[in-house]
N, C-alpha and C positions, 0 to 999 in steps of 0.2 A: 338115745343119747340125751343126757340131762342138759339143762341150761348151762350149768357150770362147765360141763365137758365141752359143750359147743363154744362157749366163750373162751375156754382155754385153747381149743383148736384154732379159733379165729385169731387169737393173740399170737400164737406160734406162727401162723401164716403171715401176719403183718410183720412180725419180727424178721422172718426169712426174707420177705420182700425188701424191707429196709436194709438188711445186711447186704443184699445183692446190689441195691442202689448205691450204698456207701462204698462198695468194693469196685464198682464200675468206674474206670478212669474218666469217662465222659460225664457221668452223673455226679461223681463225688463232690465237685465244687458246688453243685446245685442241690445236693441232698437236703440242706436245711429249708429249701423252698418247696419241697414236695411232702405232702401229707398222704398217708395211706391208712385207710380204715376199712372195716368190713361192715356193710350195712345190708341187712336182709339177705345174707349169703352172697353178696356181691362185693367185689373189691372196688372201692371208690378211691380214685386218684384225684388229688386237688393240688393246686399250686401254680407255679409259673416256671417255665424253662426258656432258655434263650433262643432255641431254634428247633426245627422239626427233627433234626438228627438226634438231639437230646431226648425229645419226646419218643422217638422210635426206640432209643436205648432203654427208656423207662419201660415201655411195653415188652421189650425183650427180657428185661429183668423180672417182670411180673410173670412172664411165661416160664422163665427158668425156675421160678419158685413153684411151678406146678399149676398155675392158674391159666387155663386155656380159654375160658369164656367167662361170662358174668363179670365184666369190667365196666365200671362207669367212669367215663373220662371227663373230668372237669378241669383239666390242665390247660392253662393258656400258654401261648407261645409269644414271647416278647417281640421276636422278629416280625411276626405278622402284624402285631399291634403297631410297631413303629412305621411300617410301610403304609398304613392307612391313615396315620396321623399327619 
């Protein structure tokens, strides 16, 4: 697979995940707060979500997109932050 083919495949994967995030009723209001990238064949999730239920929904969306492993989780949960403050 060429570098261009690999980049194209990665872009399609990111677009599929973003589509599923935007279509999910739990995640839809928070979609602008979530960034999805592919880094070294790993899906990297960044951003902030309001609670663990939303974070679980995000991981479900990623799995629905066909990613079963190789996920880097950099998503913060606001709920956890507010309890410690």
